[in-house]
Each structure stands twice: as structure tokens, then as C-alpha cells.
C-alpha distance (Angstrom), angle and dihedral (degrees) to the residues before:
residue distance angle dihedral
M1 . . .
T2 3.86 . .
D3 3.76 126.5 .
D4 3.76 88.7 -112.2
D5 3.79 91.7 61.4
P6 3.78 105.2 108.3
R7 3.81 93.2 -157.1
P8 3.81 113.2 100.0
T9 3.73 117.4 -117.6
P10 3.77 110.5 -118.9
E11 3.73 114.2 -124.0
R12 3.79 115.9 -121.2
P13 3.80 108.2 -130.9
S14 3.74 116.4 -122.0
S15 3.71 121.0 -113.5
G16 3.74 89.3 -105.6
D17 3.76 94.0 51.7
P18 3.79 112.5 104.7
A19 3.77 87.3 -135.7
S20 3.76 88.5 68.1
D21 3.80 89.0 73.4
E22 3.77 91.2 62.5
P23 3.82 116.4 92.3
R24 3.73 114.7 -97.1
P25 3.76 114.7 -111.8
V26 3.76 111.8 -99.9
R27 3.77 117.4 -136.9
R28 3.79 110.6 -132.8
N29 3.75 123.7 -161.1
R30 3.73 99.4 -128.4
R31 3.72 127.3 174.8
P32 3.78 108.1 -112.9
P33 3.76 114.9 -109.0
D34 3.74 115.9 -92.4
P35 3.77 110.7 -87.7
S36 3.72 120.1 -115.6
P37 3.78 116.5 -95.2
S38 3.78 90.0 -99.2
E39 3.77 90.9 55.0
T40 3.78 97.0 44.1
P41 3.78 110.7 114.1
G42 3.73 115.5 -133.1
R43 3.76 146.1 132.1
S44 3.77 119.5 -56.7
R45 3.77 111.3 -113.9
S46 3.84 89.4 -144.4
T47 3.79 99.8 46.8
G48 3.81 103.5 19.6
G49 3.81 89.0 -134.5
R50 3.77 130.2 109.7
S51 3.75 116.4 -76.7
G52 3.74 90.7 -158.9
S53 3.76 144.6 -13.9
T54 3.79 130.9 -97.9
S55 3.76 131.2 -159.8
D56 3.82 95.4 -145.2
D57 3.79 128.0 53.6
E58 3.77 114.4 -128.0
Y59 3.81 115.2 -109.8
V60 3.81 140.5 161.2
V61 3.77 121.1 -127.5
L62 3.85 109.2 -135.5
P63 3.82 121.8 -159.0
R64 3.78 114.1 -101.8
A65 3.82 113.6 -102.6
T66 3.78 113.0 -109.9
R67 3.80 130.6 -152.9
G68 3.80 93.2 -151.2
G69 3.81 94.4 91.4
P70 3.83 98.7 60.9
R71 3.77 90.5 42.0
L72 3.80 92.0 53.5
V73 3.81 90.8 47.9
A74 3.80 90.3 52.1
V75 3.81 92.4 47.9
F76 3.79 94.0 47.9
G77 3.82 90.2 45.0
A78 3.80 91.3 53.8
I79 3.80 91.1 47.8
A80 3.81 91.4 48.8
L81 3.81 90.7 49.3
A82 3.81 92.4 49.8
V83 3.80 91.9 47.9
G84 3.80 90.1 47.9
I85 3.80 91.9 52.3
V86 3.80 91.8 48.8
V87 3.80 92.6 47.9
F88 3.81 92.6 46.5
S89 3.81 91.8 48.7
A90 3.79 91.3 48.9
V91 3.80 93.1 48.6
F92 3.82 90.9 46.8
W93 3.80 91.7 50.1
V94 3.81 93.4 48.0
T95 3.81 90.8 47.2
R96 3.80 91.1 52.1
Q97 3.82 90.3 51.1
I98 3.80 91.9 50.5
S99 3.80 95.1 42.7
P100 3.84 114.0 16.2
S101 3.79 119.9 -151.1
G102 3.78 122.3 -110.6
G103 3.78 98.8 47.6
Q104 3.78 128.5 -105.8
G105 3.77 120.5 -33.8
K106 3.78 132.7 -150.4
R107 3.76 122.6 -35.4
V108 3.79 116.9 -91.0
A109 3.81 113.0 -123.6
E110 3.79 93.5 -125.3
V111 3.78 143.4 -44.3
I112 3.80 117.7 -143.1
V113 3.80 113.9 -151.9
P114 3.81 108.8 -161.2
T115 3.79 123.1 -138.6
G116 3.79 112.5 -82.5
A117 3.81 94.0 14.3
S118 3.80 112.5 162.2
T119 3.78 125.3 -137.6
D120 3.81 87.9 -102.4
A121 3.80 90.9 54.9
I122 3.81 92.6 47.0
A123 3.80 90.9 49.1
T124 3.80 89.9 53.4
L125 3.83 91.2 48.7
L126 3.82 91.3 52.0
D127 3.80 92.4 46.0
D128 3.81 92.0 50.0
A129 3.83 90.3 49.5
G130 3.82 92.0 51.5
V131 3.81 93.0 -115.9
I132 3.82 93.0 121.7
T133 3.79 131.1 18.6
N134 3.80 103.4 -139.7
A135 3.81 123.0 35.4
R136 3.81 94.9 -173.3
M137 3.80 92.6 51.7
F138 3.82 90.0 46.4
R139 3.81 90.2 55.1
W140 3.80 90.4 51.5
Y141 3.81 92.0 46.0
T142 3.82 94.9 50.1
S143 3.80 90.0 48.2
W144 3.81 90.8 50.3
K145 3.82 90.9 49.6
S146 3.82 93.0 41.8
A147 3.81 88.3 -126.1
G148 3.79 123.0 167.5
P149 2.93 160.1 -18.6
W150 3.78 97.8 -167.7
D151 3.77 135.6 -160.6
A152 3.76 124.8 -103.8
G153 3.77 118.0 -116.0
R154 3.79 144.8 81.0
Y155 3.80 118.2 -37.2
V156 3.80 118.0 -167.1
E157 3.82 103.6 168.1
F158 3.80 99.8 75.8
R159 3.80 119.4 118.1
R160 3.77 129.7 -162.7
N161 3.81 119.6 -100.6
S162 3.81 92.5 20.8
S163 3.77 124.4 165.8
F164 3.79 117.0 -114.1
D165 3.80 90.8 -107.5
E166 3.82 91.6 51.6
A167 3.81 90.7 51.4
I168 3.81 91.5 47.0
E169 3.81 90.1 50.6
V170 3.82 91.1 56.7
L171 3.80 91.0 47.4
D172 3.80 91.0 48.8
D173 3.82 90.2 52.5
G174 3.79 87.8 59.4
P175 3.80 132.9 -138.6
V176 3.76 124.0 -53.4
P177 3.80 115.4 -88.3
V178 3.76 115.4 -91.4
D179 3.80 91.9 -118.0
A180 3.82 94.3 44.6
V181 3.78 122.9 120.5
T182 3.79 114.3 -141.8
V183 3.79 120.9 -140.5
R184 3.78 114.2 -170.7
I185 3.82 119.0 -169.2
A186 3.81 115.6 -176.3
E187 3.80 123.7 -142.5
G188 3.78 112.1 -95.9
R189 3.80 96.5 28.2
R190 3.78 116.5 141.7
L191 3.79 116.1 -119.0
V192 3.80 92.3 -110.8
D193 3.81 90.2 53.0
A194 3.81 92.0 47.6
L195 3.81 90.2 53.3
A196 3.81 88.0 51.4
D197 3.83 89.1 52.2
I198 3.80 89.5 54.0
N199 3.79 89.7 49.0
D200 3.82 89.8 52.6
A201 3.81 89.7 56.8
F202 3.82 94.1 39.8
P203 3.82 107.8 32.7
N204 3.81 89.8 -179.7
L205 3.84 89.6 65.4
S206 3.80 110.9 71.5
V207 3.79 123.7 -154.9
A208 3.81 88.4 -115.4
E209 3.81 91.5 54.3
L210 3.80 91.8 48.0
Q211 3.82 91.5 49.6
A212 3.81 90.8 47.6
T213 3.80 89.4 52.9
L214 3.81 90.4 54.9
D215 3.80 91.2 47.0
S216 3.80 92.7 49.2
G217 3.79 94.5 70.4
S218 3.81 93.7 -122.2
V219 3.81 90.2 117.0
T220 3.80 114.5 69.1
S221 3.78 136.4 -163.7
R222 3.78 131.5 -171.3
Y223 3.81 92.1 -147.7
K224 3.80 107.5 36.8
P225 3.81 108.3 89.0
A226 3.81 110.7 -118.8
E227 3.80 91.5 -133.0
I228 3.82 91.1 61.5
P229 3.83 109.2 75.5
N230 3.81 95.4 -172.7
W231 3.83 111.6 99.2
E232 3.79 93.8 -164.6
G233 3.79 109.9 137.6
F234 3.81 97.8 13.5
L235 3.81 103.8 88.7
F236 3.78 108.1 81.3
P237 3.83 114.8 -123.9
D238 3.79 108.0 -127.7
T239 3.79 143.8 114.4
Y240 3.79 113.8 -80.1
E241 3.79 135.1 -176.2
F242 3.79 120.3 -149.9
F243 3.77 134.5 174.0
D244 3.77 111.4 -100.5
D245 3.80 91.8 -110.2
A246 3.85 95.1 54.2
T247 3.80 115.5 139.4
A248 3.79 127.7 -129.9
Q249 3.80 90.7 -108.9
E250 3.83 92.7 51.4
I251 3.79 92.8 49.8
L252 3.80 96.4 45.8
Q253 3.80 94.7 42.5
T254 3.80 90.4 51.9
M255 3.80 89.8 54.7
A256 3.82 93.1 45.1
T257 3.81 92.2 48.9
K258 3.80 91.0 49.6
M259 3.81 88.7 53.6
D260 3.81 90.5 51.4
D261 3.80 90.8 50.3
V262 3.81 93.0 49.8
L263 3.81 92.0 48.6
D264 3.81 90.2 48.7
G265 3.79 90.4 52.1
L266 3.82 91.9 50.7
G267 3.80 93.7 49.9
Y268 3.81 99.5 -108.5
D269 3.78 89.2 147.5
K270 3.84 84.7 70.8
A271 3.82 95.5 43.8
E272 3.81 95.1 125.4
S273 3.79 94.0 53.8
L274 3.81 94.5 41.3
Q275 3.81 101.2 45.1
G276 3.81 106.1 2.4
R277 3.80 91.7 -115.7
T278 3.79 136.1 98.8
A279 3.78 121.5 -98.2
Y280 3.81 89.2 -112.8
E281 3.81 91.4 54.6
L282 3.80 91.1 49.4
V283 3.82 91.9 49.9
T284 3.82 87.7 51.6
I285 3.81 90.4 50.7
A286 3.80 89.5 47.8
S287 3.82 90.1 53.7
L288 3.81 90.3 53.2
V289 3.79 90.1 49.4
E290 3.82 90.6 48.7
R291 3.79 92.4 55.0
E292 3.80 94.4 41.5
T293 3.78 100.4 55.0
G294 3.76 145.3 11.9
Q295 3.77 114.5 -178.0
P296 2.95 143.1 49.9
P297 3.83 94.7 43.7
E298 3.81 93.8 -152.6
E299 3.81 90.9 67.8
R300 3.80 92.5 62.2
G301 3.79 92.4 75.9
K302 3.80 91.4 52.8
I303 3.80 91.5 50.3
A304 3.81 89.3 51.0
R305 3.80 89.0 52.1
V306 3.83 92.0 50.0
I307 3.82 89.1 53.2
M308 3.80 91.3 49.8
N309 3.81 92.9 46.9
R310 3.80 92.1 51.2
L311 3.80 90.7 47.8
D312 3.80 89.8 51.6
D313 3.82 90.8 48.3
G314 3.81 91.9 50.1
E315 3.80 92.9 -120.0
P316 3.83 125.8 141.9
L317 3.80 110.7 -100.4
G318 3.79 94.3 -132.5
I319 3.82 92.7 -154.4
D320 3.79 109.1 155.8
A321 3.82 92.9 -160.6
A322 3.80 88.6 69.8
N323 3.81 91.8 49.7
L324 3.81 90.4 50.3
Y325 3.80 91.0 50.1
G326 3.78 90.1 53.8
L327 3.81 89.0 51.3
G328 3.81 91.6 50.8
R329 3.80 93.7 -111.0
T330 3.78 135.2 114.1
S331 3.81 100.9 -159.3
G332 3.77 144.5 8.8
E333 3.79 137.3 87.3
L334 3.79 119.9 -60.9
T335 3.78 115.5 -124.7
K336 3.78 126.5 -151.0
A337 3.79 87.6 -102.9
D338 3.83 89.8 53.7
L339 3.80 91.3 51.6
A340 3.78 91.2 50.1
V341 3.81 93.9 55.5
E342 3.79 114.0 118.1
S343 3.76 103.0 -125.9
P344 3.82 134.8 136.9
Y345 3.81 85.7 -127.3
N346 3.81 92.7 58.4
V347 3.79 95.9 103.3
R348 3.79 90.8 169.3
K349 3.82 87.2 73.5
N350 3.80 104.1 21.4
K351 3.77 126.7 66.8
G352 3.78 121.8 -134.2
L353 3.80 132.7 28.5
P354 3.79 123.8 -39.4
P355 3.82 111.8 -98.5
T356 3.83 94.1 -104.5
P357 3.78 139.2 12.9
I358 3.81 112.5 -80.1
C359 3.83 98.7 -141.2
L360 3.79 144.4 -3.0
P361 3.83 103.8 -76.4
G362 3.79 121.2 -148.6
E363 3.78 127.0 -131.8
A364 3.83 94.9 -91.9
S365 3.80 92.3 58.0
L366 3.79 92.7 42.1
R367 3.79 88.6 53.0
A368 3.82 90.9 47.9
A369 3.81 90.8 56.6
I370 3.80 96.9 48.3
E371 3.83 93.6 39.7
A372 3.81 100.2 37.1
P373 3.82 108.5 159.3
A374 3.78 121.9 -120.7
G375 3.79 114.7 -96.0
T376 3.80 144.6 130.4
W377 3.81 97.0 -126.5
R378 3.79 115.4 138.8
Y379 3.80 101.0 167.7
Y380 3.77 137.3 41.9
V381 3.77 133.3 178.6
L382 3.80 134.3 -173.9
T383 3.81 107.9 -107.4
T384 3.82 102.7 171.6
K385 3.78 129.9 26.2
D386 3.82 101.3 -160.6
P387 2.92 103.4 66.7
P388 3.81 95.9 12.3
T389 3.81 109.7 -124.8
H390 3.79 133.1 163.8
L391 3.78 136.9 -148.4
F392 3.80 113.0 -129.6
T393 3.80 120.5 -159.0
D394 3.79 143.9 149.3
S395 3.82 90.7 -142.7
Y396 3.79 117.0 94.3
R397 3.80 90.3 -161.6
E398 3.80 92.2 54.4
F399 3.80 89.7 46.1
Q400 3.82 91.7 52.8
K401 3.79 92.2 47.3
A402 3.81 93.1 49.8
K403 3.80 90.9 45.7
A404 3.81 92.4 52.5
D405 3.80 90.9 47.6
A406 3.82 92.5 49.9
Q407 3.79 91.4 48.6
A408 3.80 90.9 49.2
R409 3.81 89.2 53.5
G410 3.80 91.6 49.5
V411 3.80 95.4 -114.2
F412 3.81 89.2 138.7
């Protein structure tokens, strides 16, 4: 420091000075504050040159880029995905409890609801009978829908693997009357067997009397052609309740009307436009499907399509169930003598459909005929027995190979 320097020289405190215990000031290299606009160096608007000089270049301090943002997005994305999967799985599971896949199964013989039974007790009864799949969920669902309470009594309309709404509908319809007589006709029964079932429930009505009632013309159908006297296929298989003094005409007309209603609901009045065949032909196809397969239901449509394809190709159907019907049987192996019988139901020899349906088809088979999916299949063969499944193909070689394999495994 020179003598000319006007700034005073700070005195360094002695070691004994109390001020020496204070921390020494630290000189920080700070950027000088921004000058006022009047002091800011820059170019002259009039000359374009510099109006002055500056010791520091102007610059802008930008914030340092951080990697935290992308990481947070990735974390939140993963969490959202996991939550979405959990929610979807939960919704899917609940939906499957409320409405199981595969459609309704066979009819349950009966469910007896005791007097004073709570919704919890009824849910347990239905779960034990296989009508529903989850009693606890059913209790929650009925509470949410404010369903019930229901009457005590005997219920005969329940089916296995029903949705909650289907079970509630049966409960809402109420039990059968105490003095009602139940007639239960299974899908696939022949007409003669169905008449025997009616006779079992009403011993005063003989099979001969029931058949005579059908032949008399007092029972009517909107779909059975009047020129065809055979009623095979046109009494709907179901469970019915009648008063104990019901007549043969009342019983048979109820079953014929139910068949008409089911066919109406499936669109059989538009059979020609939907499948290019008459309603009678489709009912006949449905009867063949009914006797050819049981489960799974989705295969029925494919079997209906195979039948249609073979009809269109002018090939014999080769369906043994039709041959057995013509022989007055429902099961058993066909012998060479059986296959040589001259019969309109011998579809091993004859081309085209048999002259009538061969049984009373249920709604699933009727639906399969009117809604047969598109496909080129011409052959099918049973490949597994439990559960029963078929191979469908348009290749005769593949059909023969699969048939030989199934026979070797003892499938049939």
C-alpha cells in the first residue's frame, strides 16, 4: 500500500487483544451487483460502437439439469401400471363370480328353501347346489341390488353355473305351488320318452292318450308344418309345473307354445335369410347336434356348420345318432347289419337330412343351428372324453389320423 492510497490500513489486533478471538473476515469473490441501466455498457444506438468498456462479459446463469424428473416419471408410471393390473384383476375376478363363463349348466333337481331362511342361508344353499360359485359375493350382490326377501318352498328352475341375476330371477318367480305336479323333460329326449315322462308325473294320462292328443290336431305350433304329423322336436324340453287336474291338451300345448316362444326369440322366423334353410330344417339340424354332443357348448355351432357343409357338398352326414333313432334305439354300437338297413334315417347311406328331427333339442342346440359360425370344416371326431372335445377339420386325412389316435387311447 502506498502513502498516496487514501484507504486506511486496518490495524492487525495483537494476540492479546480480545478482538483477536473473533473470526477473521473472509474475503469472498462475489460477482459485483448488476449496474444500473445508466451504467450498463452496451452499443450506442447512433454509432453501433461501444459506449464504454466493461471488465466482465455479460452472461446468464442457467439452472443445472437434473435427472430426478425422468426417474420420478418412471417410478410413478410403474406404480400406476401395478395398480392398474391389480384393479383389472380384481374387477375380472368379481365379474366372473357374478357371471361365470361357459353359460348355464344342467338343471338342479330342486332347492328347498326352509321357512324363515335368511339371504345368507339361501346363498349357502345355492352355493352347495352348484347354482352359484360364491355365496359371500352373492350376499353382497343381493344387498347391493336390494333383492329379496324370498319365499320358502320348493324351487325347481335353478341351473348349475348360473349368474347371480339368473339365480335372483328364479327366486323372484317364487317356489312351485304346493299342489303343483312337476314334469321335467331333459334336452335330447325322444318324443316317445318325453310322453313317458309326462305319464310318470300324471299316471292317469297314458302315453297312448298323449300321442292321440297330438295326432288329433288340438295342439298347435307356429313352426311345425301342418303336413308333417310327427311332433318330434317341437315340444320344448324344460321343467314345468301343472295343477294336478291338468289335461293332456293343456300339458302338450304348454310345451308346444314354449317351443314357439324360444324359436321366436332365436330368430327362427328369419331362418331362410339367416341360414338359407327352413325353420324345420334348422330344428332337425339342432336335434342332430343335441344327440351328437353335450359339452362344451361352443362346439355345437361348429358341429352344425359341419352338417351344413356336408349337406351343401351332397355328402352323407354319417351321424350314427340318426341311424340309432331309425332303429328305435338311443345308444349302442352299430353293426354292419344295422348300417345296411333301408331307412330314411340311415344317413350313412342316404344323402340329406333325416325326414324329421330325432329328439327334442334344447335352446343351446337350437341357437347353434341358427347361429352356426362360418367355417369350412367337413369332419369332426371326439378326441378327449373328459371333458368331451372334438377336432374339426376339412381334411379327411387329418380326420382319419385323429380318429385312429383317439381309438388307440380308448376315447371311444
